[in-house]
C-alpha positions as CSV (number, residue, x, y, z in Angstrom):
1,M,22.2,-2.2,38.7
2,R,22.5,-0.1,41.8
3,P,25.3,2.4,42.2
4,A,28.6,1.1,43.5
5,S,28.3,3.7,46.3
6,T,26.0,6.6,47.2
7,V,28.6,8.3,49.4
8,W,30.5,11.4,48.3
9,L,33.8,11.5,50.3
10,N,35.8,14.7,51.1
11,E,39.4,13.7,51.3
12,S,40.8,16.9,49.9
13,N,43.3,19.4,51.4
14,Q,40.6,22.1,51.2
15,V,37.9,21.7,53.8
16,G,35.4,23.8,55.7
17,D,36.9,23.9,59.1
18,E,38.6,27.3,59.6
19,E,41.5,25.7,61.5
20,V,42.4,23.4,58.6
21,A,41.1,25.2,55.6
22,F,43.2,25.5,52.5
23,Q,46.6,26.9,53.5
24,R,49.3,28.8,51.6
25,R,51.7,25.9,52.0
26,F,49.7,24.1,49.4
27,C,50.6,26.8,46.8
28,D,53.5,26.3,44.6
29,G,56.4,28.4,46.0
30,E,57.5,29.6,42.6
31,T,54.4,30.0,40.5
32,G,51.8,30.5,43.2
33,I,49.5,27.9,41.7
34,E,47.0,26.6,44.3
35,V,47.5,22.8,44.3
36,L,44.4,20.8,45.3
37,R,44.9,17.2,46.6
38,L,41.7,15.2,46.0
39,T,42.6,12.0,47.8
40,S,44.0,11.1,51.2
41,Q,43.4,7.4,51.8
42,P,46.7,5.4,52.2
43,C,46.2,3.4,49.0
44,I,47.3,3.6,45.4
45,N,45.4,6.5,43.9
46,E,46.2,7.2,40.2
47,H,44.4,8.7,37.3
48,I,44.1,7.1,33.9
49,Y,46.7,7.7,31.2
50,P,46.3,11.2,29.8
51,E,45.2,10.2,26.3
52,A,42.2,8.3,27.6
53,P,38.9,10.4,27.5
54,I,38.1,10.2,31.2
55,S,36.7,13.7,31.9
56,T,33.3,15.2,31.3
57,P,32.9,17.8,28.6
58,D,32.2,20.6,31.1
59,G,35.4,19.8,32.9
60,R,33.7,19.2,36.2
61,R,34.5,15.6,36.8
62,F,37.1,13.0,35.8
63,I,37.6,9.3,36.5
64,F,40.6,7.9,38.5
65,A,41.6,4.5,39.8
66,R,42.1,3.3,43.4
67,R,43.5,0.0,44.8
68,G,45.0,-1.3,48.0
69,A,48.7,-1.1,48.5
70,L,49.2,-4.9,48.0
71,S,46.3,-5.5,45.7
72,S,46.0,-5.7,41.9
73,G,42.3,-5.1,41.9
74,R,41.2,-1.6,40.9
75,S,38.0,0.3,41.5
76,Y,37.2,3.4,39.6
77,W,36.1,6.7,41.2
78,I,34.8,10.1,40.1
79,A,36.4,13.3,41.3
80,D,34.2,16.4,41.3
81,L,36.2,19.6,40.8
82,E,33.4,21.9,42.1
83,T,32.8,20.2,45.4
84,H,36.3,18.5,45.7
85,R,34.5,15.3,46.6
86,I,35.1,11.8,45.3
87,R,32.7,8.9,44.8
88,Q,33.2,5.2,43.9
89,I,31.6,4.2,40.6
90,T,32.6,0.6,40.1
91,D,32.8,-2.4,42.4
92,E,33.4,-5.3,40.1
93,P,36.8,-7.0,40.6
94,D,37.4,-7.1,36.9
95,A,36.3,-3.5,36.0
96,S,38.6,-2.0,33.4
97,W,39.1,0.6,30.6
98,P,36.7,3.3,31.7
99,V,35.9,6.2,29.2
100,V,33.5,9.1,29.2
101,A,31.3,9.5,26.1
102,P,32.0,12.7,24.1
103,D,28.7,14.2,25.0
104,G,29.1,13.3,28.7
105,Q,25.8,11.4,28.8
106,W,27.4,8.1,29.9
107,F,30.5,6.6,31.5
108,Y,31.4,3.3,29.9
109,Y,33.6,0.6,31.3
110,A,34.2,-3.2,30.9
111,A,33.5,-5.9,33.5
112,G,35.1,-8.9,32.0
113,S,33.6,-9.3,28.5
114,V,30.5,-7.1,29.4
115,I,30.5,-3.4,28.5
116,R,28.5,-1.4,31.1
117,R,27.5,2.2,31.3
118,I,26.9,4.5,34.3
119,S,24.5,7.4,34.4
120,P,26.4,10.6,35.5
121,E,23.2,11.7,37.2
122,T,22.1,8.7,39.2
123,F,25.3,6.5,39.0
124,E,23.1,3.5,38.3
125,R,24.6,0.9,35.9
126,E,23.3,-1.1,33.1
127,D,24.7,-3.7,30.7
128,V,25.2,-2.5,27.1
129,C,26.5,-5.7,25.4
130,T,28.7,-8.7,25.7
131,V,31.9,-8.5,23.6
132,S,32.6,-11.2,21.1
133,G,34.5,-11.5,17.8
134,D,37.9,-12.3,16.2
135,Y,40.1,-11.7,19.2
136,S,41.5,-13.7,22.1
137,R,41.9,-11.0,24.8
138,I,41.1,-7.3,25.2
139,S,43.1,-5.4,27.8
140,A,43.3,-1.8,29.1
141,H,43.8,1.7,27.6
142,S,40.4,2.1,25.9
143,T,39.3,5.0,23.7
144,V,36.0,6.1,22.3
145,D,35.1,7.7,18.9
146,C,33.5,11.1,18.5
147,T,30.0,9.5,18.3
148,G,30.4,7.5,21.5
149,T,29.4,4.3,19.6
150,R,32.8,2.6,19.0
151,F,35.6,1.7,21.4
152,A,39.1,0.7,20.7
153,A,41.5,-1.1,23.1
154,A,44.7,-3.1,23.1
155,A,43.9,-6.7,22.2
156,C,45.4,-10.0,21.0
157,S,44.2,-11.8,17.9
158,K,43.2,-15.4,18.0
159,A,46.7,-16.2,16.7
160,G,48.1,-14.5,19.8
161,I,49.4,-11.4,17.9
162,P,49.0,-8.2,19.9
163,G,47.3,-5.2,18.4
164,V,44.1,-3.1,18.6
165,A,40.4,-4.2,18.4
166,V,37.4,-2.0,17.7
167,V,34.2,-2.8,19.5
168,D,30.8,-1.4,18.6
169,L,27.7,-1.1,20.9
170,S,26.4,-4.4,19.7
171,G,29.5,-6.0,21.2
172,H,31.1,-7.0,17.9
173,A,34.9,-6.8,18.1
174,Q,37.2,-6.7,15.2
175,M,41.0,-6.7,15.1
176,V,42.0,-3.7,13.0
177,F,45.7,-3.6,13.7
178,E,48.2,-6.4,14.5
179,H,51.9,-6.3,15.1
180,P,54.2,-8.6,17.2
181,D,55.6,-5.5,19.1
182,A,52.2,-3.7,19.7
183,L,52.2,-4.8,23.4
184,N,51.8,-1.2,24.6
185,A,49.5,0.1,21.9
186,H,48.0,3.2,23.6
187,A,45.2,3.2,21.0
188,Q,43.6,6.6,20.6
189,Y,40.7,7.8,18.5
190,C,41.0,11.2,17.0
191,S,38.4,13.8,18.2
192,N,37.1,14.6,14.8
193,A,34.7,12.6,12.6
194,Q,37.5,10.8,10.6
195,R,37.6,7.8,13.0
196,K,41.3,7.5,12.8
197,L,43.3,5.6,15.4
198,L,46.8,6.5,16.7
199,I,48.7,3.3,17.7
200,Q,52.1,2.9,19.3
201,V,54.4,0.0,18.4
202,N,57.4,-0.8,20.7
203,D,59.8,-2.0,18.0
204,G,62.5,-4.4,19.1
205,I,60.8,-6.1,22.1
206,E,63.0,-8.9,23.4
207,R,61.7,-12.0,25.2
208,D,63.2,-15.0,26.8
209,A,62.4,-18.6,25.9
210,H,59.4,-18.5,28.3
211,G,57.9,-15.4,26.7
212,N,59.0,-13.0,29.6
213,I,59.8,-9.5,28.4
214,L,63.5,-8.7,28.7
215,R,63.3,-5.4,26.9
216,L,60.1,-3.4,26.3
217,V,61.5,-1.4,23.3
218,G,64.6,-1.6,21.1
219,D,67.3,0.9,20.4
220,S,65.3,2.8,17.8
221,G,62.4,3.4,20.2
222,A,58.7,3.2,19.4
223,S,57.0,3.9,16.1
224,L,53.7,5.7,15.7
225,H,51.0,4.4,13.3
226,I,47.6,5.7,12.1
227,V,44.9,3.5,10.7
228,N,41.2,4.0,10.0
229,D,39.1,2.1,12.5
230,D,38.2,-0.5,9.9
231,G,41.9,-1.3,9.5
232,T,42.5,0.5,6.2
233,G,44.7,3.5,5.4
234,H,47.7,2.5,7.4
235,V,50.3,5.3,7.7
236,N,53.6,5.3,9.7
237,L,54.4,8.7,11.0
238,N,57.8,10.1,10.0
239,V,59.2,10.6,13.5
240,G,61.9,8.7,15.4
241,S,62.9,5.1,14.6
242,S,66.5,6.0,13.9
243,P,69.9,5.6,15.6
244,F,69.8,9.3,16.3
245,E,66.2,9.9,17.3
246,R,63.5,7.9,18.9
247,V,60.0,8.3,20.2
248,Q,59.9,8.3,23.9
249,G,56.6,6.4,24.0
250,H,54.0,9.0,24.9
251,E,51.8,10.8,22.4
252,C,48.3,12.0,21.6
253,W,46.2,13.8,19.1
254,V,46.2,17.6,19.1
255,G,42.6,18.8,19.6
256,K,40.4,18.0,16.6
257,E,43.3,18.4,14.2
258,D,44.8,15.6,12.1
259,L,48.0,16.2,14.1
260,V,50.0,14.2,16.7
261,I,52.1,15.5,19.5
262,T,54.9,13.4,21.1
263,T,58.1,13.6,23.1
264,L,61.5,12.6,21.6
265,H,65.0,11.3,22.6
266,R,67.9,12.5,20.4
267,R,71.6,12.3,20.1
268,D,74.3,13.5,17.7
269,D,76.3,10.2,17.5
270,T,75.6,6.5,18.4
271,G,78.3,6.6,21.0
272,K,76.7,9.5,22.9
273,P,74.0,9.3,25.5
274,W,70.4,10.0,24.6
275,I,69.0,13.5,25.4
276,Q,65.3,13.6,26.1
277,D,64.2,17.2,25.7
278,R,61.8,17.7,22.8
279,V,58.1,18.1,22.2
280,V,57.2,17.8,18.6
281,V,54.1,17.7,16.4
282,I,53.6,15.9,13.1
283,A,50.7,15.1,10.8
284,P,50.2,11.9,8.6
285,G,52.2,12.4,5.4
286,D,54.5,15.1,6.8
287,A,58.1,14.6,5.8
288,S,59.3,15.9,9.2
289,Y,58.0,17.2,12.5
290,R,57.9,20.7,14.0
291,I,59.4,21.4,17.4
292,V,57.0,23.0,19.9
293,G,59.1,22.6,23.1
294,E,62.7,22.0,23.9
295,G,65.0,22.1,26.9
296,K,63.5,20.0,29.7
297,G,63.2,16.2,30.2
298,F,59.8,16.1,28.7
299,T,58.2,12.7,29.1
300,H,54.4,12.3,29.3
301,I,52.5,14.6,27.0
302,H,48.9,15.8,26.6
303,A,47.2,18.5,24.5
304,S,44.3,20.8,25.5
305,P,40.9,20.0,24.0
306,D,41.2,23.1,21.7
307,G,44.7,21.9,20.5
308,R,46.4,25.2,21.4
309,W,48.4,24.1,24.4
310,W,50.4,21.1,25.7
311,V,51.3,19.9,29.2
312,S,54.2,17.7,30.1
313,D,56.3,16.5,33.0
314,C,60.1,16.6,33.3
315,N,61.5,13.2,34.3
316,R,64.6,14.9,35.9
317,T,62.7,17.2,38.3
318,A,59.0,16.0,38.1
319,N,58.1,19.6,37.4
320,I,55.0,20.2,35.2
321,Y,55.3,22.6,32.2
322,V,52.7,24.1,30.0
323,G,53.5,25.2,26.5
324,S,52.0,26.6,23.2
325,V,51.6,24.3,20.2
326,H,52.0,27.3,17.9
327,T,54.9,29.4,19.5
328,G,56.9,26.7,21.2
329,R,57.1,28.8,24.3
330,Y,56.5,27.1,27.7
331,R,56.7,27.9,31.4
332,L,56.6,26.1,34.7
333,F,53.1,25.3,36.0
334,C,54.0,23.6,39.3
335,R,56.4,21.2,40.9
336,S,54.7,17.9,41.5
337,G,57.2,16.4,43.8
338,A,56.7,13.0,42.3
339,T,59.5,10.5,42.6
340,F,59.4,9.2,39.0
341,G,60.3,5.7,40.1
342,A,59.6,2.4,38.4
343,P,55.8,2.2,39.3
344,Q,53.6,4.2,37.0
345,Y,51.8,5.8,39.9
346,T,55.0,7.7,40.8
347,H,54.9,9.5,37.4
348,P,52.9,12.7,37.2
349,H,51.2,11.9,33.8
350,P,49.7,15.5,33.7
351,F,46.6,16.1,31.7
352,F,44.0,18.8,30.8
353,V,40.5,18.1,31.8
354,A,38.0,18.5,29.0
355,D,37.2,22.2,29.5
356,G,40.9,23.1,29.2
357,K,40.8,25.1,32.4
358,T,42.2,22.6,34.9
359,I,45.3,20.3,34.9
360,G,45.4,17.1,36.9
361,W,48.3,14.8,37.8
362,N,49.6,12.0,40.1
363,S,52.2,12.5,42.8
364,D,53.7,10.4,45.6
365,V,55.2,13.5,47.2
366,T,53.6,12.5,50.6
367,G,54.9,8.9,50.3
368,V,51.5,7.8,49.1
369,P,50.3,8.2,45.5
370,H,47.5,10.7,45.3
371,I,45.5,12.7,42.8
372,Y,46.2,16.4,42.4
373,C,44.8,19.2,40.2
374,A,45.0,22.9,39.8
375,R,43.2,25.6,37.9
376,V,45.0,27.4,35.1
377,P,45.2,31.1,36.3
378,E,43.8,33.9,34.1
379,G,46.4,35.1,31.7
380,F,48.8,32.1,32.2
381,L,48.2,30.6,28.7
382,E,48.1,33.9,27.0
383,S,51.6,34.6,28.3
384,L,52.9,31.8,26.0
385,L,51.8,33.6,22.8
């Protein structure tokens, strides 16, 4: 198939004209970080959830989504961090769950039940397979294993139970995890060769008589589960799920380690309000977690590809912080200005691109949701040791 577009657009706040070149007002006033805005069209621009593998291994490009202000249809785009230009890569009305293969040789996505791939050189597309198997529906939040040959995504079984399905390159889909409260599964493959999946279950979901969701998660918060991608070896991580501590609902693997990082709510008594201020790590089988950040309203979390650093946003200020997984020290990276409202595109969702040298995020600071990024300055990470 032909490319969705052959045009590279420059919508950034760093352009060639001397009169409007990058200006100091785009630098964070406290940290001095140069903030690059990559989009400017008045539409909903948002990157994919941080745990999805959507950037190339060299850190040069990452995928983001764009849709009209009153539209539910998304198209996917590539942002190039060397040229600051963007380019549309899908045009199908039902395009969904894009991922970048671990070796960067292909971008994969779904168009209905068909898995397609895009060449990162020519941007031409070709069909890989048609998905079929023991499921009734596959939805968003896809992930890919370390070989680039298996995908996992939120799905529903033929009995209507939500969970996670694994799809191979032949198109065969198999439900590997099912739970009535796995409506927000955020399935994630680990980066090593063990083919383990991290899955979120929103325990305590409440529905009305018509099936409408009244409550997305109960008092004890979400629980985190790990299974092999054939459905065996189920482990429930020993974090949250109590009257005094709960998982906030955002987590990811830490580099190539068998280790998970997540944010927590906590309180000393059931009559007291929840405090959301911790970043913790835990491995399957651990009796308890280790605190690697504390003090801010940490919400969305992501770890660097080498597993040494984390980045998170604060839901009270929308500031973005970077911390060390080993020392627990952290510092302000920049102030995103996002409003942190009900729509997800008003949340920063900060993430490391795959080379670990750039951080991206969303912000509606201008009144329109846009894609932002900034290079991590020399010495910034080392100051956290």
